[in-house]
Backbone as CSV, one residue per row, in Angstrom:
resi,resn,N_x,N_y,N_z,CA_x,CA_y,CA_z,C_x,C_y,C_z
1,MET,126.289,128.903,29.081,125.359,128.068,28.317,124.490,128.969,27.468
2,LYS,124.377,128.648,26.137,123.509,129.436,25.328,122.032,129.314,25.710
3,LYS,121.299,130.440,25.378,119.817,130.451,25.810,119.080,129.258,25.201
4,THR,119.443,128.900,23.984,118.763,127.738,23.351,118.915,126.457,24.147
5,ASN,120.193,126.259,24.487,120.416,124.969,25.275,119.815,125.054,26.735
6,LEU,119.847,126.243,27.279,119.277,126.432,28.680,117.837,126.133,28.584
7,GLY,117.110,126.611,27.632,115.678,126.262,27.571,115.382,124.752,27.511
8,ILE,116.160,124.029,26.797,116.057,122.615,26.626,116.343,121.882,28.008
9,VAL,117.469,122.375,28.649,117.825,121.748,29.922,116.736,121.976,31.031
10,ILE,116.193,123.298,31.068,115.233,123.485,31.943,113.945,122.681,31.739
11,ALA,113.579,122.564,30.480,112.363,121.827,30.182,112.568,120.310,30.540
12,LEU,113.743,119.733,30.211,114.025,118.310,30.513,114.064,118.117,31.993
13,THR,114.673,119.145,32.768,114.725,118.978,34.171,113.375,118.890,34.834
14,ILE,112.476,119.688,34.351,111.069,119.671,34.890,110.455,118.319,34.624
15,MET,110.599,117.798,33.402,110.036,116.551,32.978,110.639,115.349,33.817
16,ILE,111.934,115.362,33.929,112.574,114.295,34.787,112.204,114.384,36.232
17,LEU,112.210,115.549,36.747,111.792,115.669,38.168,110.354,115.233,38.286
18,TRP,109.452,115.529,37.400,108.046,115.144,37.561,107.925,113.588,37.517
19,PHE,108.657,112.950,36.636,108.582,111.525,36.513,109.194,110.888,37.744
20,THR,110.362,111.383,38.169,111.056,110.814,39.311,110.246,110.964,40.621
21,SER,109.650,112.194,40.843,108.952,112.390,42.001,107.634,111.499,41.977
22,LEU,107.001,111.476,40.821,105.767,110.670,40.750,105.995,109.200,41.040
23,THR,107.041,108.707,40.486,107.468,107.253,40.697,107.726,106.979,42.170
24,PHE,108.500,107.916,42.813,108.816,107.771,44.176,107.521,107.843,45.039
25,LEU,106.679,108.704,44.829,105.461,108.838,45.573,104.454,107.737,45.382
26,LEU,104.328,107.269,44.132,103.486,106.160,43.842,103.968,104.774,44.586
27,LEU,105.249,104.718,44.763,105.855,103.515,45.366,106.177,103.665,46.853
28,LEU,105.654,104.788,47.395,105.898,105.117,48.812,105.196,104.132,49.756
29,PRO,105.823,103.521,50.703,105.075,102.597,51.598,104.036,103.255,52.381
30,LYS,102.999,102.559,52.792,101.797,103.124,53.470,102.214,103.901,54.692
31,GLU,103.249,103.441,55.435,103.527,103.991,56.761,104.273,105.265,56.503
32,TRP,104.697,105.674,55.313,105.345,106.976,55.018,104.357,107.999,54.444
33,ILE,103.153,107.575,54.083,102.222,108.428,53.233,101.878,109.688,54.128
34,LEU,101.603,109.527,55.385,101.149,110.624,56.252,102.279,111.736,56.317
35,ILE,103.473,111.188,56.417,104.636,112.134,56.533,104.831,112.960,55.223
36,ALA,104.651,112.273,54.046,104.901,112.858,52.768,103.701,113.563,52.162
37,LEU,102.521,113.436,52.880,101.269,113.863,52.249,101.344,115.312,51.748
38,ILE,101.509,116.249,52.566,101.419,117.682,52.188,102.580,118.096,51.262
39,PRO,103.845,117.826,51.708,104.928,118.216,50.833,104.913,117.419,49.456
40,GLY,104.459,116.192,49.461,104.375,115.382,48.226,103.397,116.018,47.346
41,ILE,102.169,116.247,47.787,101.146,116.832,46.943,101.463,118.230,46.424
42,LEU,102.061,119.073,47.313,102.418,120.419,46.866,103.484,120.391,45.753
43,PHE,104.560,119.520,46.018,105.718,119.465,45.062,105.201,118.983,43.772
44,GLN,104.407,117.788,43.731,103.954,117.188,42.613,103.026,118.085,41.792
45,THR,102.110,118.877,42.525,101.274,119.855,41.894,102.083,120.845,41.148
46,HIS,103.192,121.355,41.749,103.963,122.392,41.160,104.706,121.846,39.872
47,LEU,105.110,120.570,39.931,105.785,119.962,38.783,104.680,119.719,37.720
48,TYR,103.486,119.392,38.043,102.478,119.238,36.994,102.345,120.563,36.304
49,THR,102.160,121.636,37.018,102.038,122.951,36.470,103.258,123.217,35.583
50,GLY,104.454,122.808,36.065,105.689,123.011,35.224,105.605,122.313,33.907
51,LEU,105.022,121.084,33.911,104.842,120.468,32.586,104.063,121.214,31.566
52,PHE,102.972,121.845,32.170,102.073,122.559,31.298,102.821,123.875,30.831
53,ILE,103.438,124.558,31.727,104.253,125.842,31.375,105.353,125.394,30.303
54,THR,105.971,124.222,30.466,106.915,123.846,29.497,106.303,123.740,28.043
55,ALA,105.086,123.108,28.022,104.390,122.942,26.829,103.982,124.297,26.237
56,HIS,103.508,125.163,27.158,103.149,126.535,26.860,104.374,127.349,26.066
57,ASP,105.524,127.170,26.773,106.703,127.872,26.125,106.985,127.239,24.796
58,ALA,106.819,125.934,24.661,107.059,125.366,23.333,106.086,125.951,22.256
59,MET,104.837,126.159,22.675,103.859,126.763,21.741,104.314,128.131,21.246
60,HIS,105.161,128.800,22.069,105.633,130.071,21.646,107.112,129.906,20.923
61,GLY,107.483,128.635,20.860,108.791,128.374,20.166,110.010,128.699,20.968
62,THR,109.903,128.794,22.326,110.998,129.324,23.121,111.713,128.176,23.871
63,VAL,111.281,126.954,23.850,112.016,125.909,24.565,113.292,125.652,23.785
64,ALA,113.167,125.465,22.510,114.304,125.259,21.661,114.144,126.109,20.344
65,PRO,114.373,127.396,20.495,114.114,128.358,19.459,114.808,128.081,18.054
66,ASN,115.937,127.416,18.141,116.680,127.157,16.872,116.487,125.744,16.425
67,HIS,115.573,125.025,17.043,115.358,123.604,16.693,113.866,123.365,16.829
68,THR,113.072,123.790,15.715,111.649,123.742,15.798,111.179,122.294,16.060
69,LYS,111.660,121.302,15.441,111.224,119.921,15.618,111.305,119.452,17.042
70,LEU,112.546,119.703,17.601,112.862,119.394,18.991,111.931,120.214,19.922
71,ASN,111.764,121.379,19.663,110.906,122.305,20.411,109.514,121.737,20.552
72,ASP,108.926,121.271,19.398,107.597,120.721,19.283,107.482,119.342,19.923
73,ILE,108.521,118.566,19.778,108.558,117.233,20.396,108.487,117.410,22.009
74,ILE,109.349,118.287,22.494,109.281,118.494,23.995,107.950,118.948,24.340
75,GLY,107.396,119.926,23.613,106.026,120.451,23.950,104.971,119.360,23.935
76,SER,105.078,118.499,22.873,104.058,117.409,22.745,104.161,116.417,23.917
77,ILE,105.360,116.091,24.255,105.625,115.104,25.343,105.058,115.655,26.649
78,SER,105.451,116.931,26.960,105.089,117.597,28.174,103.536,117.654,28.389
79,VAL,102.864,118.051,27.362,101.341,118.185,27.468,100.632,116.927,27.438
80,PHE,101.296,115.872,26.785,100.671,114.538,26.834,100.829,113.914,28.184
81,LEU,102.049,114.115,28.854,102.244,113.631,30.166,101.290,114.346,31.130
82,TYR,101.034,115.608,30.883,100.164,116.322,31.802,98.737,115.797,31.872
83,ALA,98.163,115.561,30.777,96.772,115.026,30.772,96.375,114.517,29.413
84,LEU,97.254,113.832,28.731,97.029,113.239,27.436,96.458,114.256,26.435
85,PHE,96.887,115.524,26.550,96.529,116.523,25.583,97.308,116.372,24.297
86,PHE,96.717,116.947,23.183,97.375,116.876,21.845,97.882,118.259,21.595
87,TYR,99.176,118.341,21.459,99.917,119.620,21.392,99.355,120.636,20.287
88,LYS,99.172,120.131,19.080,98.764,121.004,18.020,97.443,121.635,18.327
89,GLN,96.416,120.896,18.944,95.178,121.420,19.160,95.229,122.498,20.303
90,LEU,96.041,122.202,21.314,96.283,123.178,22.397,96.942,124.441,21.828
91,LYS,97.995,124.279,21.025,98.690,125.382,20.451,97.793,126.357,19.641
92,ALA,96.841,125.746,18.891,95.936,126.603,18.051,95.045,127.403,19.034
93,LYS,94.503,126.799,20.048,93.632,127.567,21.052,94.476,128.594,21.741
94,HIS,95.694,128.290,22.155,96.432,129.276,22.880,96.796,130.461,22.100
95,HIS,97.052,130.300,20.799,97.339,131.427,19.938,96.088,132.355,19.697
96,PHE,94.925,131.572,19.783,93.655,132.396,19.698,93.555,133.246,20.920
97,HIS,93.974,132.680,22.109,93.921,133.465,23.393,94.763,134.715,23.314
98,HIS,95.942,134.553,22.596,96.798,135.786,22.487,96.285,136.767,21.437
99,GLU,95.644,136.229,20.383,95.098,137.082,19.411,93.862,137.883,19.773
100,PHE,92.992,137.208,20.606,91.729,137.742,21.114,91.595,137.738,22.613
101,PRO,92.510,138.233,23.398,92.483,138.071,24.823,91.284,138.863,25.425
102,GLY,90.597,138.031,26.333,89.478,138.690,27.086,88.221,139.018,26.247
103,THR,88.052,138.388,25.057,86.937,138.605,24.236,86.166,137.287,24.039
104,GLU,85.077,137.356,23.316,84.258,136.113,23.115,85.005,135.138,22.215
105,LYS,86.009,135.593,21.566,86.768,134.570,20.733,87.941,133.925,21.473
106,ASP,88.111,134.400,22.735,89.231,133.882,23.507,88.721,132.597,24.213
107,PRO,89.358,131.444,23.872,88.947,130.169,24.435,89.102,130.084,25.997
108,ASP,89.964,130.931,26.524,90.189,130.918,27.954,89.270,131.845,28.756
109,PHE,88.458,132.602,28.057,87.675,133.647,28.725,86.259,133.276,28.697
110,HIS,85.503,133.557,29.865,84.106,133.225,29.980,83.430,134.562,29.819
111,THR,82.640,134.762,28.736,82.039,136.123,28.412,80.590,136.263,28.815
112,GLU,79.940,135.239,29.305,78.546,135.407,29.656,78.360,136.227,30.959
113,GLY,78.047,137.514,30.783,77.722,138.297,31.862,79.048,138.518,32.767
114,LYS,78.829,138.525,34.021,79.989,138.641,34.978,80.085,137.273,35.658
115,PRO,80.884,136.289,35.001,80.897,134.971,35.530,81.530,134.858,36.932
116,ARG,81.016,134.098,37.762,81.663,133.726,39.010,82.867,132.864,38.794
117,PHE,83.673,132.741,39.839,84.890,132.026,39.724,84.718,130.608,39.236
118,PHE,83.849,129.829,39.909,83.714,128.409,39.590,82.982,128.273,38.154
119,GLN,82.161,129.114,37.830,81.538,129.072,36.483,82.610,129.179,35.443
120,TRP,83.552,130.175,35.612,84.504,130.358,34.683,85.589,129.149,34.657
121,TYR,85.841,128.651,35.911,86.720,127.489,36.040,86.161,126.268,35.315
122,VAL,84.965,126.001,35.532,84.324,124.817,34.819,84.301,125.041,33.313
123,HIS,84.014,126.306,32.816,84.018,126.579,31.476,85.429,126.329,30.850
124,PHE,86.403,126.783,31.715,87.835,126.718,31.267,88.261,125.201,31.145
125,LEU,87.829,124.373,32.067,88.153,122.976,32.014,87.474,122.199,30.882
126,LEU,86.107,122.446,30.689,85.389,121.812,29.714,85.809,122.215,28.293
127,ASN,86.366,123.452,28.173,86.854,123.840,26.825,88.101,123.109,26.385
128,TYR,88.833,122.411,27.344,90.022,121.750,26.973,89.921,120.267,27.127
129,LEU,89.177,119.726,28.166,89.054,118.348,28.324,88.087,117.672,27.421
130,ARG,88.455,116.490,26.924,87.691,115.667,26.000,87.495,114.286,26.507
131,TRP,86.442,113.599,26.180,86.218,112.287,26.721,87.345,111.290,26.470
132,PRO,88.019,111.319,25.191,89.096,110.348,25.052,90.192,110.526,26.076
133,GLN,90.421,111.772,26.486,91.467,112.077,27.565,91.002,111.374,28.858
134,LEU,89.759,111.639,29.236,89.299,111.036,30.540,89.238,109.527,30.442
135,ILE,88.876,109.009,29.284,88.872,107.481,29.198,90.310,106.989,29.261
136,GLY,91.192,107.636,28.569,92.628,107.218,28.550,93.204,107.306,30.014
137,MET,92.925,108.372,30.699,93.447,108.507,32.063,92.871,107.415,32.992
138,ALA,91.550,107.118,32.802,90.918,106.047,33.640,91.661,104.698,33.295
139,ILE,91.929,104.449,32.050,92.643,103.174,31.728,93.967,103.064,32.331
140,ILE,94.753,104.211,32.306,96.095,104.200,32.934,95.931,103.964,34.470
141,PHE,94.937,104.673,35.037,94.791,104.491,36.522,94.552,103.036,36.857
142,ASN,93.640,102.410,36.101,93.360,100.993,36.400,94.519,99.992,36.138
143,VAL,95.254,100.311,35.135,96.457,99.499,34.777,97.475,99.623,35.914
144,LEU,97.754,100.903,36.407,98.649,101.098,37.509,98.153,100.422,38.796
145,HIS,96.842,100.430,38.880,96.323,99.921,40.222,96.285,98.341,40.207
146,HIS,95.594,97.823,39.180,95.299,96.446,39.110,96.400,95.584,38.551
147,LEU,97.134,96.025,37.610,98.227,95.295,36.961,99.549,95.480,37.602
148,ALA,99.823,96.875,37.900,101.182,97.243,38.444,101.120,97.243,40.015
149,GLY,100.014,97.056,40.591,99.859,96.990,41.966,100.121,98.185,42.797
150,ILE,99.971,99.363,42.237,100.123,100.627,42.891,98.988,100.882,43.835
151,PRO,99.110,101.052,45.050,98.011,101.305,46.048,97.122,102.357,45.676
152,LEU,95.797,102.177,45.868,94.798,103.135,45.504,95.050,104.490,46.163
153,GLU,95.423,104.517,47.468,95.629,105.787,48.104,96.808,106.607,47.527
154,ASN,97.851,105.927,47.105,98.939,106.529,46.445,98.527,107.199,45.044
155,LEU,97.802,106.454,44.281,97.389,106.908,43.075,96.381,108.304,43.235
156,LEU,95.456,108.165,44.199,94.581,109.243,44.380,95.267,110.473,44.981
157,LEU,96.200,110.231,45.930,96.875,111.399,46.600,97.952,112.037,45.733
158,PHE,98.705,111.153,45.030,99.891,111.700,44.454,99.898,111.829,42.876
159,TRP,98.806,111.270,42.266,98.649,111.402,40.831,97.393,112.153,40.525
160,VAL,96.261,111.744,41.062,94.990,112.412,40.659,94.986,113.748,41.326
161,ALA,95.159,113.823,42.629,95.005,115.120,43.347,95.970,116.200,42.772
162,PRO,97.203,115.864,42.628,98.153,116.996,42.071,97.744,117.444,40.613
163,SER,97.312,116.477,39.858,96.877,116.864,38.490,95.660,117.811,38.513
164,LEU,94.719,117.483,39.369,93.565,118.382,39.463,93.929,119.777,40.014
165,LEU,94.785,119.679,41.095,95.136,120.963,41.739,95.947,121.859,40.853
166,SER,96.680,121.244,39.908,97.454,122.090,38.997,96.588,122.792,37.978
167,THR,95.400,122.174,37.650,94.492,122.837,36.769,93.914,124.126,37.516
168,PHE,93.665,123.981,38.748,93.269,125.108,39.601,94.362,126.146,39.681
169,GLN,95.560,125.713,39.888,96.662,126.638,39.934,96.914,127.410,38.658
170,LEU,96.874,126.762,37.539,97.022,127.314,36.183,95.871,128.280,35.941
171,PHE,94.681,127.912,36.263,93.450,128.791,36.023,93.520,129.959,36.860
172,TYR,93.732,129.752,38.256,93.531,130.889,39.177,94.567,131.995,38.926
173,PHE,95.856,131.486,38.888,97.002,132.442,38.802,97.302,132.843,37.359
174,GLY,97.033,131.979,36.351,97.442,132.202,35.060,96.282,132.753,34.104
175,THR,95.100,132.696,34.537,93.949,133.139,33.780,93.027,134.065,34.497
176,TYR,92.470,133.553,35.594,91.425,134.237,36.258,91.852,135.628,36.898
177,LEU,92.948,135.569,37.699,93.398,136.808,38.347,93.962,137.885,37.266
178,PRO,94.731,137.361,36.281,95.327,138.324,35.287,94.182,138.903,34.376
179,HIS,93.117,138.117,34.003,92.205,138.470,32.961,90.785,138.835,33.516
180,ARG,90.539,138.800,34.806,89.206,139.177,35.279,89.061,140.680,35.232
181,ARG,87.843,141.064,35.034,87.535,142.500,34.877,87.225,143.062,36.306
182,THR,87.921,144.123,36.685,87.774,144.787,37.972,87.647,146.203,37.805
183,GLU,87.623,146.957,38.815,87.505,148.469,38.821,88.766,149.035,38.132
184,LYS,89.877,148.321,38.275,91.159,148.791,37.729,91.171,148.476,36.180
185,PRO,91.206,149.471,35.339,91.218,149.262,33.916,92.457,148.556,33.442
186,PHE,92.252,147.787,32.359,93.356,147.144,31.682,94.322,148.198,30.985
187,HIS,95.508,147.796,30.859,96.541,148.681,30.272,96.292,148.867,28.770
188,ASP,95.858,147.854,28.163,95.792,147.943,26.594,94.900,146.851,26.027
189,LYS,95.046,146.541,24.843,94.166,145.556,24.191,94.455,144.176,24.564
190,HIS,95.455,143.903,25.360,95.755,142.557,25.842,94.802,142.135,26.964
191,ASN,94.121,143.159,27.527,93.156,142.798,28.684,93.698,141.928,29.711
192,ALA,94.894,142.294,30.166,95.647,141.486,31.199,96.276,142.349,32.208
193,HIS,96.409,141.903,33.415,97.197,142.508,34.475,98.343,141.626,34.830
194,SER,99.469,142.259,35.294,100.464,141.520,36.011,100.161,141.656,37.511
195,LEU,100.235,140.611,38.181,99.904,140.537,39.601,101.065,141.154,40.391
196,ASN,100.692,141.733,41.556,101.687,142.471,42.342,102.293,141.461,43.335
197,PHE,103.012,140.472,42.726,103.655,139.488,43.584,105.246,139.750,43.592
198,SER,105.868,139.256,44.643,107.259,139.246,44.685,107.734,138.229,43.662
199,LYS,109.052,138.274,43.383,109.575,137.254,42.355,109.380,135.861,42.718
200,LEU,109.672,135.602,44.158,109.604,134.286,44.621,107.943,133.770,44.581
201,ALA,107.140,134.628,45.002,105.692,134.245,44.991,105.270,134.171,43.606
202,SER,105.813,134.906,42.651,105.384,134.718,41.267,105.848,133.469,40.709
203,LEU,107.068,133.035,40.972,107.608,131.760,40.601,106.775,130.588,41.228
204,LEU,106.463,130.578,42.456,105.834,129.516,43.169,104.329,129.430,42.681
205,SER,103.757,130.550,42.434,102.290,130.630,42.105,102.008,129.952,40.742
206,CYS,102.818,130.307,39.713,102.535,129.821,38.420,103.673,130.071,37.410
207,TYR,104.964,129.898,37.899,106.070,130.050,37.047,106.088,131.384,36.342
208,HIS,105.753,132.436,37.096,105.731,133.810,36.574,104.537,134.200,35.723
209,PHE,103.749,133.222,35.380,102.637,133.598,34.431,101.451,134.241,35.090
210,GLY,101.440,134.513,36.474,100.530,135.329,37.011,101.082,136.642,37.340
211,GLY,102.326,136.552,38.036,102.990,137.762,38.408,103.375,138.736,37.292
212,PHE,103.614,138.146,36.077,104.097,138.947,34.997,103.252,138.643,33.766
213,HIS,101.981,138.402,33.968,101.101,138.038,32.798,101.018,139.065,31.779
214,HIS,100.862,140.318,32.029,100.745,141.316,31.064,102.075,141.418,30.213
215,LYS,103.202,141.239,30.966,104.507,141.313,30.233,104.559,140.154,29.201
216,HIS,104.006,139.020,29.651,104.038,137.804,28.734,103.186,138.118,27.474
217,HIS,102.099,138.757,27.632,101.233,139.145,26.452,102.027,140.123,25.522
218,LEU,102.790,141.094,26.208,103.514,141.976,25.462,104.658,141.373,24.746
219,LYS,105.326,140.399,25.338,106.463,139.761,24.733,106.321,138.187,24.949
220,PRO,105.483,137.522,24.197,105.229,136.175,24.361,106.469,135.260,23.943
221,GLY,107.485,135.890,23.349,108.634,135.138,23.014,109.628,135.058,24.127
222,VAL,109.307,135.617,25.261,110.228,135.558,26.388,109.862,134.322,27.254
223,GLU,110.893,133.511,27.538,110.716,132.280,28.317,110.200,132.573,29.759
224,TRP,109.557,131.574,30.372,109.005,131.784,31.673,110.037,132.188,32.695
225,TRP,111.222,131.570,32.478,112.307,131.777,33.525,113.010,133.110,33.267
226,ARG,112.593,133.832,32.222,113.243,135.132,32.035,112.248,136.267,32.190
227,LEU,110.918,135.917,32.472,109.877,136.975,32.529,110.158,137.955,33.733
228,ALA,110.658,137.432,34.813,110.886,138.268,35.985,112.080,139.302,35.753
229,LYS,112.863,139.015,34.722,113.970,139.957,34.450,113.530,141.054,33.468
């Protein structure tokens, strides 16, 4: 299979898995919730992260490198499903991150003194979340609960919790650990480290964007599924 087609297949697989898993978990009978609780939350969180990583790759033109419109459509759908984000706005901010990594111009970096973890995390969230998104997600939540009859516990455990946990996963493994300043100096102007993870741990932590973060900055045109190679 050509690399172009493989990128599309992988992106669509993540999107389909996310939708299928979410539908299954939201419709899960009450008596099965306790059994599915931990694996359901972990799996759905990882798929949420996968949605964002898919959109991230699209921002670099690597989902469908020979089909720009299709590439951007897949990226737009992925990031909208993730949290009602608008692809063009996120793409512009992300390219600023690559142009000015670890500086005051970097939208992902908190430059006020030596920020603590949660200070940086809140700054990271507030830099991307907007009121229209929160209102939109609240409307969807209420429609699913009151009109579609989805139980409240299913929505909270398998929709709200995984989406929030994935922001933590993306931030911790994809931004905080690679870009925080430590006694170990950065390699170059990218102000990024690649984490000392095994390939499996790198995949599970953040689709290789923690384990091979510096390599991603060196070669942003390499797809997430090829970074480990």
